[in-house]
OpenMM code with the backbone's topology and positions (N, CA, C; nanometers):
from openmm import Vec3, app, unit

residues = "MET SER TRP LYS SER GLU THR LEU LYS ALA TYR GLU ALA ARG VAL VAL ALA ASP ALA LEU ALA ARG LEU ALA LYS GLN VAL ASP LEU LYS ALA LEU PRO PHE SER ASP ASP GLU LEU ARG THR LEU ALA LYS ARG ALA ARG GLU PHE PHE THR SER GLU ASN LYS ARG GLY ARG PHE ASP ARG PHE LYS ALA HIS LEU SER ALA ARG HIS GLY GLU GLU PRO VAL ALA ALA VAL ALA ALA ALA LEU VAL VAL ILE ASN ASN ALA ILE GLY TYR GLU GLU LYS".split()
positions = [
    Vec3(7.4112, 11.4460, 18.7585),
    Vec3(7.2811, 11.4617, 18.6642),
    Vec3(7.2831, 11.4053, 18.5383),
    Vec3(7.1672, 11.3309, 18.5001),
    Vec3(7.1644, 11.2532, 18.3882),
    Vec3(7.1619, 11.3572, 18.2538),
    Vec3(7.1624, 11.3184, 18.1515),
    Vec3(7.1631, 11.4019, 18.0418),
    Vec3(7.0155, 11.4334, 17.9996),
    Vec3(6.9376, 11.3276, 18.0596),
    Vec3(6.7740, 11.3824, 18.0241),
    Vec3(6.7480, 11.4764, 18.0988),
    Vec3(6.7787, 11.4850, 18.2482),
    Vec3(6.7436, 11.5841, 18.3255),
    Vec3(6.8132, 11.7388, 18.2966),
    Vec3(6.9445, 11.7217, 18.2281),
    Vec3(7.0124, 11.8391, 18.1684),
    Vec3(6.9399, 11.8957, 18.0769),
    Vec3(6.8959, 11.8068, 17.9764),
    Vec3(6.8238, 11.8549, 17.8718),
    Vec3(6.6890, 11.9237, 17.8857),
    Vec3(6.6141, 11.8475, 17.9843),
    Vec3(6.4778, 11.8778, 18.0394),
    Vec3(6.4880, 12.0337, 18.1129),
    Vec3(6.6081, 12.0463, 18.1990),
    Vec3(6.6307, 12.1567, 18.2530),
    Vec3(6.6452, 12.2845, 18.1616),
    Vec3(6.7308, 12.2564, 18.0532),
    Vec3(6.7475, 12.3468, 17.9722),
    Vec3(6.6517, 12.4006, 17.9042),
    Vec3(6.5601, 12.2979, 17.8587),
    Vec3(6.4489, 12.3311, 17.7576),
    Vec3(6.3573, 12.4098, 17.8504),
    Vec3(6.3413, 12.3733, 17.9823),
    Vec3(6.2510, 12.4666, 18.0661),
    Vec3(6.2724, 12.6054, 18.0755),
    Vec3(6.4385, 12.6212, 18.0837),
    Vec3(6.5016, 12.7693, 18.0844),
    Vec3(6.4570, 12.8091, 17.9769),
    Vec3(6.4675, 12.7676, 17.8686),
    Vec3(6.4252, 12.8597, 17.7138),
    Vec3(6.2815, 12.8900, 17.7260),
    Vec3(6.2055, 12.7817, 17.7630),
    Vec3(6.0514, 12.8270, 17.7535),
    Vec3(6.0248, 12.9290, 17.8683),
    Vec3(6.0941, 12.9381, 17.9860),
    Vec3(6.0751, 13.0599, 18.0525),
    Vec3(6.1202, 13.1940, 18.0117),
    Vec3(6.2420, 13.1603, 17.9379),
    Vec3(6.2988, 13.2956, 17.8733),
    Vec3(6.1949, 13.3553, 17.7454),
    Vec3(6.1325, 13.2469, 17.6910),
    Vec3(6.0506, 13.2668, 17.5780),
    Vec3(5.9404, 13.3609, 17.6325),
    Vec3(5.8838, 13.3062, 17.7290),
    Vec3(5.7467, 13.3571, 17.7853),
    Vec3(5.7870, 13.5150, 17.8516),
    Vec3(5.8951, 13.4964, 17.8967),
    Vec3(5.9426, 13.6570, 17.9574),
    Vec3(5.9482, 13.7630, 17.8420),
    Vec3(6.0108, 13.7014, 17.7165),
    Vec3(6.0156, 13.7708, 17.5938),
    Vec3(5.8930, 13.8304, 17.5677),
    Vec3(5.7812, 13.7257, 17.5420),
    Vec3(5.6503, 13.7651, 17.4927),
    Vec3(5.5654, 13.8462, 17.5934),
    Vec3(5.6137, 13.8354, 17.7348),
    Vec3(5.5530, 13.9356, 17.8247),
    Vec3(5.6246, 14.0434, 17.8036),
    Vec3(5.7261, 14.0809, 17.7539),
    Vec3(5.7797, 14.2130, 17.7328),
    Vec3(5.7539, 14.2566, 17.6384),
    Vec3(5.6906, 14.2166, 17.5522),
    Vec3(5.5897, 14.2825, 17.4082),
    Vec3(5.4736, 14.3422, 17.4692),
    Vec3(5.4028, 14.2763, 17.5701),
    Vec3(5.2840, 14.3183, 17.6113),
    Vec3(5.2959, 14.4124, 17.7051),
    Vec3(5.4004, 14.4134, 17.8011),
    Vec3(5.4233, 14.4967, 17.9303),
    Vec3(5.5524, 14.5539, 17.9389),
    Vec3(5.5821, 14.6566, 18.0017),
    Vec3(5.6964, 14.7437, 18.0368),
    Vec3(5.7478, 14.6371, 18.1514),
    Vec3(5.8537, 14.5535, 18.1388),
    Vec3(5.8927, 14.5053, 18.2376),
    Vec3(5.9931, 14.5970, 18.3405),
    Vec3(6.0209, 14.6781, 18.2950),
    Vec3(6.0939, 14.7693, 18.3969),
    Vec3(5.9774, 14.8560, 18.4890),
    Vec3(5.8915, 14.8832, 18.4333),
    Vec3(5.7952, 14.9544, 18.4939),
    Vec3(5.7117, 14.8691, 18.6244),
    Vec3(5.7408, 14.7444, 18.6028),
    Vec3(5.6842, 14.6555, 18.7107),
    Vec3(5.7616, 14.6617, 18.8533),
    Vec3(5.6963, 14.6339, 18.9725),
    Vec3(5.7507, 14.6352, 19.0686),
    Vec3(5.8330, 14.5206, 19.1205),
    Vec3(5.8545, 14.4387, 19.0668),
    Vec3(5.9037, 14.3071, 19.0669),
    Vec3(6.0607, 14.3301, 19.0475),
    Vec3(6.1396, 14.2378, 19.1364),
    Vec3(6.2734, 14.2111, 19.0902),
    Vec3(6.2807, 14.1087, 18.9649),
    Vec3(6.3934, 14.0898, 18.9189),
    Vec3(6.4182, 14.0240, 18.8194),
    Vec3(6.4161, 13.8816, 18.8642),
    Vec3(6.4614, 13.8315, 18.9687),
    Vec3(6.4413, 13.6977, 19.0175),
    Vec3(6.2933, 13.6405, 19.0610),
    Vec3(6.2023, 13.7631, 19.1064),
    Vec3(6.0645, 13.7376, 19.1393),
    Vec3(6.0066, 13.7242, 18.9992),
    Vec3(6.0129, 13.7797, 18.9228),
    Vec3(5.9591, 13.7957, 18.7933),
    Vec3(5.9978, 13.6511, 18.7197),
    Vec3(6.1265, 13.6034, 18.7139),
    Vec3(6.1640, 13.4729, 18.6609),
    Vec3(6.0907, 13.3637, 18.7437),
    Vec3(6.0773, 13.3960, 18.8682),
    Vec3(6.0120, 13.2773, 18.9293),
    Vec3(5.8815, 13.2812, 18.9218),
    Vec3(5.8196, 13.3754, 18.9118),
    Vec3(5.6638, 13.3899, 18.8880),
    Vec3(5.6461, 13.3285, 18.7182),
    Vec3(5.7313, 13.3289, 18.6404),
    Vec3(5.7110, 13.2879, 18.5183),
    Vec3(5.7366, 13.1233, 18.5308),
    Vec3(5.8343, 13.0850, 18.6074),
    Vec3(5.8623, 12.9425, 18.6125),
    Vec3(5.7695, 12.8727, 18.6987),
    Vec3(5.6992, 12.9226, 18.7906),
    Vec3(5.5776, 12.8703, 18.8508),
    Vec3(5.4552, 12.8849, 18.7565),
    Vec3(5.4378, 12.9717, 18.6932),
    Vec3(5.3274, 12.9731, 18.5737),
    Vec3(5.3449, 12.8488, 18.4888),
    Vec3(5.4599, 12.8136, 18.4416),
    Vec3(5.4742, 12.7201, 18.3664),
    Vec3(5.4713, 12.5936, 18.4351),
    Vec3(5.4906, 12.5601, 18.5455),
    Vec3(5.4579, 12.4437, 18.6296),
    Vec3(5.3206, 12.4149, 18.6695),
    Vec3(5.2122, 12.5493, 18.6632),
    Vec3(5.1101, 12.5560, 18.6879),
    Vec3(5.0291, 12.4184, 18.6457),
    Vec3(5.0317, 12.3929, 18.5200),
    Vec3(4.9564, 12.2928, 18.4216),
    Vec3(4.9979, 12.1399, 18.4698),
    Vec3(5.1103, 12.1329, 18.5429),
    Vec3(5.1599, 11.9943, 18.5621),
    Vec3(5.0771, 11.9243, 18.6629),
    Vec3(5.0729, 11.9900, 18.7806),
    Vec3(4.9852, 11.9226, 18.8788),
    Vec3(4.9151, 11.9984, 18.9760),
    Vec3(4.8344, 11.9413, 19.0741),
    Vec3(4.7714, 12.0353, 19.1772),
    Vec3(4.8683, 12.1007, 19.2623),
    Vec3(4.9728, 12.0229, 19.3130),
    Vec3(5.0593, 12.0701, 19.4031),
    Vec3(5.1482, 12.2028, 19.3301),
    Vec3(5.1722, 12.2043, 19.2109),
    Vec3(5.2227, 12.2994, 19.1202),
    Vec3(5.1491, 12.3949, 19.1311),
    Vec3(5.0132, 12.3846, 19.1321),
    Vec3(4.9200, 12.4680, 19.1159),
    Vec3(4.9139, 12.5699, 19.2576),
    Vec3(4.9212, 12.4874, 19.3472),
    Vec3(4.9350, 12.5313, 19.4867),
    Vec3(5.0433, 12.6203, 19.5089),
    Vec3(5.1770, 12.5806, 19.4555),
    Vec3(5.2733, 12.6430, 19.4661),
    Vec3(5.2501, 12.8080, 19.3840),
    Vec3(5.2226, 12.7851, 19.2683),
    Vec3(5.1871, 12.9242, 19.1976),
    Vec3(5.1023, 13.0242, 19.2876),
    Vec3(4.9839, 12.9676, 19.3423),
    Vec3(4.9064, 13.0257, 19.4011),
    Vec3(4.9612, 13.1020, 19.5446),
    Vec3(5.0530, 13.0296, 19.5975),
    Vec3(5.1178, 13.0654, 19.7255),
    Vec3(5.2310, 13.1868, 19.6986),
    Vec3(5.2996, 13.1644, 19.5686),
    Vec3(5.3791, 13.2567, 19.5439),
    Vec3(5.3085, 13.4030, 19.4819),
    Vec3(5.2282, 13.3625, 19.4302),
    Vec3(5.1183, 13.5078, 19.3857),
    Vec3(5.0711, 13.5555, 19.5088),
    Vec3(5.0594, 13.5028, 19.6098),
    Vec3(5.0035, 13.5674, 19.7354),
    Vec3(5.1126, 13.6280, 19.7943),
    Vec3(5.2247, 13.5843, 19.7933),
    Vec3(5.3439, 13.6243, 19.8486),
    Vec3(5.3763, 13.7696, 19.7814),
    Vec3(5.3860, 13.7713, 19.6454),
    Vec3(5.3874, 13.8753, 19.5886),
    Vec3(5.3135, 13.9848, 19.5857),
    Vec3(5.1701, 13.9457, 19.6106),
    Vec3(5.0669, 14.0073, 19.6418),
    Vec3(5.0797, 14.1133, 19.7644),
    Vec3(5.1298, 14.0392, 19.8581),
    Vec3(5.1501, 14.0799, 20.0032),
    Vec3(5.2767, 14.2152, 19.9678),
    Vec3(5.3667, 14.1777, 19.9043),
    Vec3(5.4706, 14.2742, 19.9024),
    Vec3(5.4153, 14.3894, 19.7859),
    Vec3(5.3978, 14.3658, 19.6926),
    Vec3(5.3841, 14.4353, 19.5672),
    Vec3(5.2331, 14.5134, 19.5612),
    Vec3(5.1352, 14.4256, 19.6101),
    Vec3(5.0061, 14.4924, 19.5584),
    Vec3(4.9253, 14.3728, 19.4777),
    Vec3(4.7989, 14.3433, 19.4907),
    Vec3(4.7112, 14.2575, 19.4102),
    Vec3(4.7167, 14.2965, 19.2597),
    Vec3(4.6975, 14.4067, 19.2266),
    Vec3(4.6836, 14.4452, 19.0945),
    Vec3(4.7642, 14.4013, 18.9705),
    Vec3(4.9104, 14.4348, 19.0107),
    Vec3(5.0082, 14.3977, 18.9105),
    Vec3(5.0415, 14.2672, 18.9156),
    Vec3(5.0401, 14.1961, 19.0299),
    Vec3(5.0516, 14.0446, 19.0251),
    Vec3(4.9349, 13.9663, 18.9647),
    Vec3(4.8353, 14.0009, 18.9787),
    Vec3(4.6862, 13.9335, 18.9193),
    Vec3(4.7203, 13.9689, 18.7625),
    Vec3(4.7540, 14.0881, 18.7092),
    Vec3(4.7590, 14.1323, 18.5703),
    Vec3(4.8803, 14.0423, 18.5060),
    Vec3(4.9997, 14.0316, 18.5621),
    Vec3(5.1222, 13.9699, 18.4906),
    Vec3(5.0987, 13.8052, 18.5303),
    Vec3(5.0296, 13.7561, 18.6294),
    Vec3(4.9989, 13.6242, 18.6262),
    Vec3(4.9405, 13.5615, 18.5359),
    Vec3(4.8163, 13.6662, 18.5293),
    Vec3(4.7193, 13.6151, 18.4118),
    Vec3(4.7874, 13.6160, 18.2785),
    Vec3(4.8419, 13.7080, 18.2431),
    Vec3(4.9190, 13.7248, 18.1193),
    Vec3(5.0367, 13.5896, 18.1035),
    Vec3(5.0882, 13.5709, 18.1909),
    Vec3(5.1732, 13.4521, 18.1753),
    Vec3(5.1077, 13.3192, 18.1629),
    Vec3(4.9784, 13.2849, 18.2245),
    Vec3(4.9317, 13.1803, 18.1743),
    Vec3(4.8581, 13.1729, 18.0575),
    Vec3(4.8295, 13.2944, 18.0134),
    Vec3(4.7792, 13.3047, 17.8730),
    Vec3(4.8960, 13.2784, 17.7695),
    Vec3(5.0072, 13.3152, 17.8063),
    Vec3(5.1353, 13.2903, 17.7197),
    Vec3(5.1730, 13.1337, 17.7361),
    Vec3(5.1647, 13.0981, 17.8469),
    Vec3(5.1923, 12.9482, 17.8708),
    Vec3(5.1269, 12.8667, 17.7793),
    Vec3(4.9783, 12.9156, 17.7576),
    Vec3(4.8606, 12.8403, 17.6947),
    Vec3(4.9283, 12.8398, 17.5557),
    Vec3(4.9757, 12.9356, 17.5313),
    Vec3(5.0039, 12.9668, 17.3722),
    Vec3(5.1174, 12.8653, 17.3429),
    Vec3(5.2258, 12.8778, 17.4443),
    Vec3(5.3583, 12.8009, 17.4303),
    Vec3(5.3132, 12.6423, 17.4458),
    Vec3(5.2139, 12.6122, 17.5012),
    Vec3(5.1701, 12.4693, 17.5041),
    Vec3(5.0993, 12.4348, 17.3900),
    Vec3(5.0233, 12.4984, 17.3183),
    Vec3(4.9729, 12.4874, 17.2114),
    Vec3(5.0655, 12.4673, 17.0793),
    Vec3(5.1976, 12.5563, 17.0975),
    Vec3(5.2956, 12.5523, 16.9961),
    Vec3(5.3417, 12.4284, 16.9908),
    Vec3(5.3770, 12.3521, 17.1223),
    Vec3(5.4498, 12.2610, 17.1431),
    Vec3(5.3868, 12.1125, 17.0740),
    Vec3(5.2524, 12.1172, 17.0775),
    Vec3(5.1672, 12.0146, 17.0322),
    Vec3(5.1725, 12.0177, 16.8853),
] * unit.nanometer
topology = app.Topology()
chain = topology.addChain("A")
for resn in residues:
    res = topology.addResidue(resn, chain)
    for name in ("N", "CA", "C"):
        topology.addAtom(name, app.Element.getBySymbol(name[0]), res)
């Protein structure tokens, strides 16, 4: 893996961790029905949501998958909060 790829991967991991930390300030993460992996994947997909139409589809499919497992309401609330958080992070990056 090239140094640019490693740097980008590390940066994206920090951004996802930041998004989860900001989400934890708004919502009690332990009260959510998601596993840590599901929550991290949802945050990662929400971050990718802005890059392309294909990535938006991945985000929507993962939300549908989680909704089938955990119900529509908690997934919609967390996904919406993550989109707002990622908008704020994107604004701060500029």
